[in-house]
LODOLO-589871 format. One record per residue: residue in one letter; chain; x, y, z of N, C-alpha, C in turn. Coordinates in Angstrom, 1 decimal. Example, Ala and Ser with C-alpha at 12.3 -4.5 7.8 and 13.67 -1.06 7.14 Angstrom:
2
   residuo   cadena      nxx      nyy      nzz     caxx     cayy     cazz      cxx      cyy      czz
         A        A     13.2     -5.7      7.8     12.3     -4.5      7.8     13.2     -3.3      7.8
         S        A     12.8     -2.2      7.1     13.7     -1.1      7.1     12.9      0.0      7.9
This chain:
121
   residuo   cadena      nxx      nyy      nzz     caxx     cayy     cazz      cxx      cyy      czz
         M        A     -8.3     35.3    -25.1     -9.0     34.2    -24.4     -8.6     32.7    -24.7
         T        A     -8.2     32.0    -24.2     -7.8     30.7    -24.4     -9.1     29.6    -24.4
         E        A     -9.0     29.1    -25.5    -10.0     27.9    -25.9    -10.1     26.8    -25.0
         L        A    -11.2     26.4    -24.4    -11.2     25.3    -23.4    -11.2     23.9    -24.2
         N        A    -10.2     23.0    -24.0    -10.5     21.7    -24.4    -11.3     20.9    -23.9
         Y        A    -12.5     20.7    -24.5    -13.7     19.8    -23.7    -13.0     18.3    -23.7
         E        A    -12.3     18.1    -24.8    -11.8     16.6    -24.5    -11.2     16.5    -23.5
         A        A    -10.1     17.0    -23.1     -9.4     17.0    -22.0    -10.1     17.1    -20.5
         I        A    -10.9     17.9    -20.7    -11.9     18.2    -19.2    -12.6     17.0    -19.3
         G        A    -13.2     16.3    -20.4    -14.0     15.3    -19.9    -13.2     14.2    -19.7
         R        A    -12.1     14.0    -20.1    -11.0     12.5    -19.9    -10.7     12.8    -18.2
         C        A    -10.3     14.3    -18.0     -9.9     14.5    -16.5    -10.9     13.9    -15.5
         K        A    -12.4     14.4    -16.0    -13.4     13.9    -14.9    -13.6     12.9    -14.8
         V        A    -13.5     11.9    -16.2    -13.7     10.4    -15.8    -12.5     10.1    -15.2
         L        A    -11.4     10.3    -15.4    -10.2      9.9    -14.8    -10.0     10.0    -13.2
         R        A    -10.6     11.1    -12.9    -10.6     11.5    -11.6    -11.4     10.4    -10.7
         E        A    -12.7     10.2    -11.4    -13.6      9.4    -10.8    -13.0      7.8    -10.5
         K        A    -12.2      7.4    -11.9    -11.7      6.1    -11.6    -10.4      5.9    -10.7
         I        A     -9.5      7.3    -10.4     -8.8      7.2     -9.4     -9.2      7.4     -8.1
         E        A    -10.5      8.1     -8.0    -11.0      8.1     -6.6    -11.4      6.6     -6.2
         A        A    -12.1      5.9     -7.2    -12.5      4.6     -6.9    -11.2      3.8     -6.4
         L        A    -10.0      3.9     -7.3     -9.1      2.8     -7.1     -8.3      3.1     -6.0
         H        A     -8.3      4.4     -5.6     -7.5      4.8     -4.4     -8.5      4.0     -3.3
         T        A     -9.8      4.4     -3.2    -10.5      3.7     -2.1    -10.2      2.0     -2.4
         R        A    -10.3      1.4     -3.2    -10.1     -0.1     -3.5     -8.6     -0.3     -3.0
         R        A     -7.6      0.5     -3.3     -6.2      0.0     -2.6     -6.4      0.4     -0.9
         H        A     -7.0      1.2     -0.7     -7.2      1.4      0.5     -7.8      0.2      1.3
         Q        A     -8.7     -0.3      0.6     -9.5     -1.5      1.5     -8.7     -2.9      1.4
         C        A     -7.8     -2.8      0.3     -6.9     -4.1      0.4     -5.9     -4.0      1.1
         V        A     -5.3     -2.7      1.4     -4.3     -2.5      2.3     -4.7     -2.9      4.0
         Y        A     -6.1     -2.5      4.0     -6.6     -2.7      5.4     -6.8     -4.0      5.7
         K        A     -7.2     -4.8      4.7     -7.0     -6.3      4.7     -5.9     -7.0      5.1
         L        A     -4.8     -6.7      4.3     -3.7     -7.1      4.8     -3.1     -6.4      6.1
         R        A     -3.3     -5.3      6.4     -3.0     -4.9      7.9     -3.6     -5.6      8.9
         D        A     -4.9     -5.9      8.7     -5.7     -6.9      9.7     -5.2     -8.4      9.7
         E        A     -4.6     -8.9      8.9     -4.0    -10.2      8.9     -2.7     -9.8      9.6
         T        A     -1.9     -9.1      9.2     -0.6     -8.7      9.9     -0.8     -8.5     11.3
         S        A     -1.8     -7.8     11.7     -2.1     -7.2     13.3     -2.5     -8.6     13.9
         R        A     -3.2     -9.4     13.2     -3.6    -10.9     13.9     -2.6    -11.4     14.2
         L        A     -1.6    -11.5     13.2     -0.2    -12.3     13.5      0.8    -11.7     14.6
         T        A      0.5    -10.4     14.6      1.7     -9.8     15.6      1.2     -9.6     17.1
         F        A     -0.4     -9.5     17.1     -0.9     -9.6     18.5     -0.6    -10.9     19.2
         S        A     -0.2    -10.7     20.4      0.3    -11.6     21.1     -0.1    -11.5     22.4
         D        A     -0.5    -12.3     23.2     -1.0    -12.3     24.8      0.1    -13.0     25.2
         G        A      0.9    -12.3     26.0      2.0    -13.0     26.8      1.4    -14.3     27.7
         Y        A      0.3    -14.0     28.2     -0.2    -15.1     29.4     -0.9    -16.2     28.7
         R        A     -1.0    -16.1     27.4     -2.0    -17.0     26.6     -1.0    -17.7     25.4
         I        A      0.1    -18.3     25.8      1.0    -18.8     24.9      0.6    -19.7     24.2
         P        A     -0.3    -20.6     24.5     -0.9    -21.6     23.5     -1.7    -21.3     22.3
         E        A     -2.2    -20.0     22.4     -2.9    -19.6     21.5     -2.0    -18.5     20.7
         I        A     -1.4    -19.1     19.5     -0.4    -18.5     18.6     -1.0    -18.6     17.3
         A        A     -1.3    -17.5     16.7     -1.8    -17.4     15.5     -0.9    -18.1     14.2
         E        A     -1.6    -18.6     13.2     -0.8    -19.5     12.3     -0.7    -18.5     11.2
         F        A      0.5    -18.5     10.3      0.9    -17.6      9.6      0.3    -18.4      7.8
         D        A     -0.7    -17.7      7.4     -1.3    -18.0      6.3     -0.7    -17.4      5.0
         R        A      0.4    -17.9      4.2      1.1    -17.4      3.3      0.5    -17.4      2.1
         D        A     -0.3    -18.1      1.7     -1.0    -18.0      0.5     -2.2    -16.9      0.9
         L        A     -2.9    -16.8      2.2     -3.7    -15.4      2.2     -2.7    -14.2      1.9
         M        A     -1.8    -14.1      2.6     -1.1    -13.1      2.6     -0.5    -12.6      1.1
         Q        A     -0.2    -13.8      0.5      0.4    -13.3     -1.2     -0.8    -13.1     -1.9
         S        A     -1.8    -13.6     -1.7     -3.1    -13.2     -2.2     -3.6    -11.7     -2.3
         Q        A     -3.2    -11.3     -1.0     -3.6    -10.1     -0.3     -2.7     -9.0     -1.0
         M        A     -1.5     -9.4     -1.1     -0.4     -8.5     -1.8     -0.5     -8.4     -3.1
         K        A     -1.1     -9.5     -4.0     -1.3     -9.7     -5.2     -2.3     -8.8     -5.6
         D        A     -3.4     -8.5     -4.8     -4.7     -7.8     -5.2     -4.3     -6.1     -5.0
         I        A     -3.4     -5.9     -4.0     -3.0     -4.4     -3.8     -2.2     -4.4     -4.9
         A        A     -1.3     -4.9     -5.4     -0.2     -4.7     -6.6     -0.9     -4.5     -7.9
         L        A     -2.3     -5.1     -8.1     -3.0     -5.1     -9.2     -3.6     -3.8     -9.2
         V        A     -4.2     -3.6     -8.2     -5.0     -2.3     -7.9     -4.1     -1.0     -8.0
         D        A     -2.8     -1.4     -7.2     -1.9     -0.2     -7.5     -1.6      0.1     -9.1
         S        A     -1.4     -1.1     -9.7     -1.0     -0.8    -11.1     -1.9     -0.1    -11.9
         D        A     -3.1     -0.3    -11.5     -4.3      0.5    -12.2     -4.3      1.7    -12.2
         L        A     -4.2      2.0    -10.5     -4.2      3.4    -10.1     -3.1      4.2    -10.7
         M        A     -1.8      3.7    -10.6     -0.8      4.7    -11.1     -0.7      5.0    -12.5
         H        A     -1.4      3.8    -13.4     -1.5      4.0    -14.8     -2.8      5.3    -15.0
         A        A     -3.8      5.2    -14.1     -4.9      6.2    -14.2     -4.2      7.6    -13.8
         V        A     -3.5      7.6    -12.8     -2.7      9.1    -12.4     -1.7      9.3    -13.3
         H        A     -1.1      8.6    -14.2     -0.2      9.1    -15.1     -0.9      9.4    -16.3
         E        A     -1.9      8.9    -16.6     -3.1      9.5    -17.7     -3.4     10.6    -17.5
         F        A     -4.1     10.7    -16.4     -4.6     12.3    -15.8     -3.7     13.2    -15.9
         N        A     -2.4     12.9    -15.5     -1.5     14.1    -15.4     -0.9     14.4    -16.7
         I        A     -1.2     13.6    -17.9     -0.9     14.1    -19.4     -2.0     14.9    -19.5
         W        A     -3.3     14.5    -19.3     -4.4     15.7    -20.0     -4.6     16.7    -19.0
         C        A     -4.2     16.6    -17.7     -4.7     17.7    -17.0     -4.2     19.0    -17.3
         Q        A     -2.9     19.5    -17.9     -2.6     20.6    -18.3     -3.7     21.2    -19.5
         E        A     -3.9     20.4    -20.5     -4.7     20.7    -21.3     -6.1     21.2    -20.8
         A        A     -6.6     20.6    -19.7     -7.7     20.9    -18.8     -7.6     21.7    -17.9
         G        A     -6.7     22.4    -17.8     -6.6     23.3    -16.7     -6.7     22.8    -15.2
         E        A     -6.5     21.8    -15.1     -6.5     21.2    -13.7     -5.2     21.2    -13.2
         P        A     -4.9     20.8    -11.9     -3.6     20.6    -11.3     -3.4     19.2    -11.3
         S        A     -1.8     18.8    -11.3     -1.5     17.4    -11.7     -1.7     17.0    -10.4
         I        A     -1.6     15.3    -10.3     -1.7     14.3     -8.9     -0.4     14.2     -8.7
         K        A      0.1     14.8     -7.5      1.2     14.4     -7.0      1.6     13.0     -6.4
         L        A      2.3     12.4     -6.7      2.8     10.9     -6.2      3.8     10.9     -5.1
         N        A      3.4     10.7     -4.0      4.4     10.5     -2.7      5.4      9.5     -2.8
         P        A      7.0      9.6     -3.1      7.9      8.4     -3.2      7.6      7.3     -2.0
         S        A      8.2      6.4     -2.6      8.4      5.3     -1.4      9.4      5.5     -0.4
         T        A      9.3      5.1      0.7     10.0      5.4      1.9     11.2      4.3      1.8
         K        A     11.2      3.3      0.7     11.9      2.3      0.9     13.5      2.6      0.8
         K        A     13.8      3.6      0.2     15.3      4.0     -0.1     15.6      4.4      1.6
         D        A     14.6      5.2      2.5     14.9      5.5      3.7     15.2      4.5      4.5
         L        A     14.1      3.3      4.3     14.5      2.0      5.5     15.6      1.2      5.0
         E        A     16.3      1.3      4.0     17.1      0.6      3.2     18.8      1.3      4.0
         K        A     18.6      2.4      4.6     19.4      3.2      5.4     19.6      2.7      6.8
         L        A     18.5      2.1      7.3     18.7      1.6      8.6     19.2      0.1      8.9
         K        A     20.0      0.2      9.7     20.5     -1.0      9.9     20.2     -2.2     11.1
         P        A     20.1     -3.2     10.6     19.5     -4.1     11.6     20.0     -4.2     13.0
         L        A     19.1     -4.3     13.8     19.6     -4.7     15.3     20.3     -5.9     15.3
         P        A     21.3     -6.2     16.3     22.0     -7.4     16.6     21.0     -7.9     17.1
         F        A     21.1     -9.4     16.9     20.1    -10.3     17.5     21.0    -11.6     18.5
         D        A     21.0    -11.4     19.5     21.8    -12.5     20.4     21.2    -13.7     20.8
         G        A     19.9    -13.9     20.4     19.1    -14.9     20.8     18.1    -14.4     21.5
         F        A     17.1    -15.1     21.9     15.8    -15.0     22.8     16.2    -14.9     24.3
         P        A     15.6    -13.8     25.0     15.8    -13.5     26.2     16.0    -14.8     27.2
         G        A     15.3    -15.9     27.2     15.2    -17.1     28.0     16.5    -18.0     27.3
         S        A     17.0    -17.8     26.2     17.9    -19.0     25.5     18.9    -19.4     26.4
         A        A     19.6    -18.6     27.2     20.6    -18.8     27.9     20.5    -19.7     29.0
         L        A     19.4    -19.6     29.6     18.9    -20.6     30.6     18.8    -22.1     30.3
         L        A     18.2    -22.1     28.9     17.6    -23.4     28.3     18.9    -24.2     28.0
         R        A     20.2    -23.6     28.0     21.4    -24.2     27.3     22.2    -24.8     28.7
         R        A     21.6    -24.6     29.8     22.3    -25.1     31.1     22.2    -26.6     31.4
């Protein structure tokens, strides 16, 4: 019979709680950023005078918050995955970024705005 490693079990318990809290926090930060980008992308074509202003400082601050929380989260996951085998726990799988898939996409050609030809006359 294998002996239980109580230190590893305890560390995994504490790390799992930390990971859950950080994951929730990152989710909240991402939703704040999503709300801001939604505000910018929402446009009522009939109300052109109401165009949302881009707040670069706010967006940068929100991205920084996400990056800081994500760094702490990835560190905690890495540490958990080191201890989990000794604790008899399954590791936490990280889903890779889709950045490589996005880089494969070619941008669509841009021939100007639909009404721009009328303005040149």
